[in-house]
C-alpha positions in Angstrom: 9.7 -11.7 -34.1 6.5 -10.1 -35.4 5.1 -6.8 -34.0 2.4 -8.7 -32.2 4.9 -11.2 -30.7 7.1 -8.3 -29.6 4.1 -6.5 -28.0 3.0 -9.6 -26.2 6.5 -10.2 -24.8 6.7 -6.6 -23.6 3.2 -6.7 -22.1 4.3 -9.8 -20.1 7.6 -8.1 -19.1 6.2 -4.7 -18.1 2.6 -5.2 -17.0 0.2 -7.6 -15.4 -1.2 -8.5 -18.8 -0.2 -12.1 -19.6 -1.6 -12.4 -23.1 -2.6 -10.6 -26.3 -5.3 -11.5 -28.7 -5.3 -9.4 -31.9 -7.7 -10.4 -34.6 -8.2 -8.4 -37.8 -11.9 -7.9 -37.0 -14.5 -8.8 -34.4 -18.0 -7.7 -33.3 -16.6 -6.0 -30.1 -13.4 -6.3 -28.1 -15.6 -6.2 -25.0 -17.5 -9.3 -26.2 -14.2 -10.9 -27.1 -12.8 -10.4 -23.7 -16.0 -11.7 -22.1 -15.6 -15.2 -23.6 -14.6 -18.0 -21.4 -11.1 -19.3 -22.0 -11.0 -22.4 -24.3 -8.5 -24.6 -25.9 -9.0 -22.6 -29.1 -9.1 -19.1 -27.6 -7.6 -17.0 -24.8 -6.5 -19.2 -21.9 -5.0 -16.3 -20.0 -6.4 -14.2 -17.3 -5.3 -10.5 -17.4 -5.0 -9.9 -21.1 -5.3 -7.4 -23.9 -7.9 -7.9 -26.7 -7.2 -5.6 -29.7 -9.0 -5.7 -33.0 -8.1 -3.7 -36.1 -11.8 -3.1 -36.7 -15.0 -3.7 -34.7 -18.2 -4.3 -36.6 -20.4 -3.6 -33.6 -18.2 -1.5 -31.3 -20.1 0.1 -28.4 -19.7 3.0 -26.0 -21.7 3.8 -22.9 -25.5 3.5 -22.7 -25.5 1.2 -25.8 -24.2 3.9 -28.1 -22.1 2.8 -31.1 -18.4 3.4 -31.2 -17.0 4.1 -34.7 -13.5 3.2 -35.7 -11.6 3.2 -39.0 -10.2 -0.2 -39.8 -6.4 -0.4 -39.4 -6.1 3.3 -38.3 -7.7 3.6 -34.9 -7.4 1.7 -31.6 -10.2 -0.5 -30.3 -8.9 -2.4 -27.3 -10.2 -4.1 -24.2 -8.0 -4.8 -21.2 -9.3 -7.5 -19.0 -8.2 -7.6 -15.3 -9.1 -9.7 -12.3 -8.5 -8.1 -9.0 -10.3 -7.6 -5.7 -10.6 -3.8 -5.3 -11.6 -2.2 -2.0 -13.1 0.8 -4.0 -14.1 -0.4 -7.5 -16.2 2.7 -7.9 -13.0 4.6 -8.5 -12.5 2.9 -11.8 -14.8 5.1 -14.0 -13.1 8.3 -13.0 -9.5 6.9 -12.7 -9.3 5.1 -16.1 -9.9 8.1 -18.3 -6.9 9.7 -16.5 -4.8 6.7 -17.5 -5.9 7.1 -21.1 -5.1 10.8 -20.9 -1.6 10.0 -19.5 -1.0 7.6 -22.4 -2.1 10.0 -25.1 -0.9 13.4 -23.9 2.8 13.0 -24.7 1.9 12.1 -28.3 -0.8 14.9 -28.6 1.8 17.5 -27.5 -0.8 19.5 -25.6 -2.8 19.3 -22.4 -5.8 17.0 -22.8 -9.0 17.3 -20.8 -11.6 14.9 -19.3 -15.2 15.2 -20.2 -17.4 13.4 -17.7 -18.2 10.6 -17.6 -15.8 8.8 -19.9 -14.3 10.9 -22.7 -10.8 12.4 -23.3 -10.8 15.6 -25.4 -8.3 17.9 -27.0 -9.8 21.3 -26.5 -13.3 20.8 -27.9 -12.6 17.7 -30.0 -13.1 14.1 -28.9 -10.1 11.9 -28.9 -11.0 8.9 -26.8 -13.8 7.1 -24.9 -13.7 4.5 -22.1 -16.3 1.8 -21.3 -16.0 -0.4 -18.2 -18.0 -3.7 -17.9 -18.0 -5.8 -14.7 -18.3 -9.5 -15.3 -21.5 -10.7 -13.6 -20.2 -14.3 -13.4 -16.8 -13.2 -12.2 -17.4 -10.1 -10.0 -13.7 -9.3 -9.6 -13.1 -9.3 -13.3 -13.3 -6.0 -15.2 -13.3 -5.3 -18.9 -11.8 -1.9 -19.7 -12.8 -0.9 -23.2 -10.8 2.0 -24.8 -11.3 3.6 -28.2 -8.7 6.1 -29.4 -8.7 7.9 -32.7 -5.2 7.3 -33.7 -4.3 7.7 -37.4 -7.5 8.8 -39.2 -7.6 12.4 -40.4 -11.3 12.7 -41.5 -14.5 12.1 -39.5 -18.1 11.6 -40.3 -21.3 10.7 -38.5 -21.4 11.7 -34.8 -17.7 12.8 -34.9 -17.9 14.9 -38.1 -17.8 18.2 -36.2 -16.1 17.1 -33.0 -13.6 14.4 -33.8 -9.8 14.6 -33.6 -6.9 12.1 -33.6 -3.4 11.7 -32.4 -2.2 12.0 -36.1 -3.9 15.3 -36.4 -2.7 16.6 -33.1 0.9 15.4 -33.6 1.2 16.0 -37.3 2.4 12.4 -37.8 1.1 8.8 -38.1 1.5 6.9 -34.9 2.7 3.3 -34.1 -0.4 1.6 -32.7 1.6 -1.3 -31.2 3.6 1.2 -29.1 0.4 3.0 -28.1 -1.2 -0.3 -26.9 1.9 -1.0 -24.7 1.8 2.6 -23.3 -1.9 2.3 -22.6 -1.6 -1.1 -20.9 1.3 0.3 -18.8 -0.8 3.3 -17.7 -3.9 1.2 -17.0 -1.8 -1.3 -15.0 -0.2 1.5 -12.9 -3.6 3.1 -12.3 -5.2 -0.2 -11.1 -2.2 -0.8 -8.9 -2.7 2.7 -7.4 -6.3 1.8 -6.7 -5.3 -1.5 -5.1 -2.9 0.3 -2.8 -5.1 3.3 -2.1 -2.4 5.7 -3.5 -4.6 8.0 -5.5 -3.9 11.6 -4.4 -1.6 12.5 -7.4 -4.1 10.9 -9.9 -7.1 12.6 -8.3 -5.2 16.0 -8.5 -4.7 15.4 -12.2 -8.4 14.4 -12.6 -9.6 17.6 -10.9 -7.3 19.7 -13.0 -8.2 18.2 -16.4 -12.0 18.1 -15.5 -11.6 21.9 -15.1 -14.9 22.4 -13.1 -13.7 22.8 -9.5 -15.1 26.1 -8.2 -17.5 26.4 -11.1 -21.3 26.5 -11.0 -22.2 23.2 -12.5 -25.3 21.1 -13.4 -25.3 17.5 -12.1 -27.6 14.9 -13.5 -27.9 11.9 -11.2 -31.1 10.6 -9.6 -32.3 14.2 -9.9 -30.8 17.3 -11.5 -28.9 19.6 -9.1 -27.1 22.9 -9.7 -24.5 24.4 -7.4 -20.8 25.3 -7.0 -18.5 22.2 -7.4 -16.5 22.5 -4.1 -14.9 19.1 -4.0 -14.5 16.0 -6.2 -12.4 12.9 -6.1 -12.7 9.4 -7.8 -15.8 8.5 -5.8 -17.8 11.5 -4.9 -18.5 15.2 -5.7 -19.7 17.9 -3.4 -21.9 20.9 -4.3 -21.9 24.0 -2.2 -19.8 22.3 0.5 -22.8 20.3 1.7 -24.4 18.1 -1.0 -22.4 15.0 -1.6 -23.2 12.9 -4.7 -21.6 9.5 -5.6 -19.9 9.7 -9.0 -21.3 6.2 -9.8 -24.8 7.7 -10.3 -23.7 10.9 -12.1 -24.8 10.7 -15.7 -23.7 14.2 -16.7 -21.5 16.9 -15.1 -21.1 20.2 -16.9 -21.0 24.0 -16.4 -24.4 25.3 -15.6 -26.0 27.5 -18.3 
């Protein structure tokens, strides 16, 4: 059995993901996951789309996502489910990525709003969620993780890190895909059931801003003490509630 065949078998056994598509290269795994099933392509629903290299990988707000071919992880997990509170996804899914990476990193990781996972002051991972306009209950969860590269250039030259650098060893990307899929599956299941307290506690802890004076950029810019936050809303000064869905930036006030 090849590593891909073993991974697909374990995905089917342990998670909701019924299929794996793993080309050597593609424009974007988000675009790959957006394709309609055909006789010559993915005919499964909930599935994992993983490319060894993206030629046009993208992050939030049309930013480019850079990966090193054969070393990093560029994956999209496609799910179809009717969620009572889909607005929880953008905050919840970076927590799932953190849970998958932290045992390898060997140190506490943190969340940088809106969609990044950091090790101290260095970027390890980013998350991008697309909702299918033709299939409104279908979500494409794009995750980029710096896995085995040890040097960075471009936007990551001064702020990038990887699991290899943090752990001191090269990592098995197939094993990481399975762990990531398992964590995302568990998080989506928690959202489906409304069992989020433990995950929201971890989110607050790793965001590290509760009780701090923060600047919030949403429809307008506000400054105040962050007195409450969960997967859907934040509260400033115990009185100003802001939906996280419209928050573009959340950081300590200068």
